[in-house]
N, C-alpha and C positions, 0 to 999 in steps of 0.2 A: 436428196439434195445434199451436197457435200458441205461439211462445217468449215469454219472461218477460222483463222490460226487462233484468233484470241479465244473463241470456243472450245477448240483443242486441247489449249493450252491450261486452259480451267478446269477440263475434266480429267484430262493426265495427271497433272500436277497437283490441282486441290484435291479434287474429287477422289480420286483413285490413291493418292500417295499421301494424304493426309497435311502437305504443306501448306503456309499460310498466303495470303496474297499477295504479298510481299516479294516472295518467292517465284510468282508467277510473273510480275512485273520486271523482275530482273531477268528472268528467262526471255522474255519477251523481246526486252530490250537489249540484251547479249547477242541472241542467236538472230534475230529478223531487223534490230534495230527500230522496235516500234516503242516508243515513248507514250507508256497511256498511262491515265491518271488512274488511282486505287479506286477511286468512289465508281468509275465506270465500272470498273472490274467486280465492283461488287454488288452494282445494278444489274449488270449482265449476268451473276451469280444467282441472283434473287430470280431475275425473269426465267432461268434455266431450270431451277428447282419447282417454280411454279408448274412450268409447262410437263414437269414431268410427274407433279401430283396430277395434273388434270389427266395428263393420258393414263395415269394407274386406274 
């Protein structure tokens, strides 16, 4: 299953490049015009990390 834009941005910008969530928010807003609350990104990130731990 293909990952959505928000998940892809979190993985590429935050996890791989070590940037903060504010830069992920700015990227999504400027490139895709997605206005997302930083709390939503934080919850998505927690969920991604928990899923990775469950798989490993």
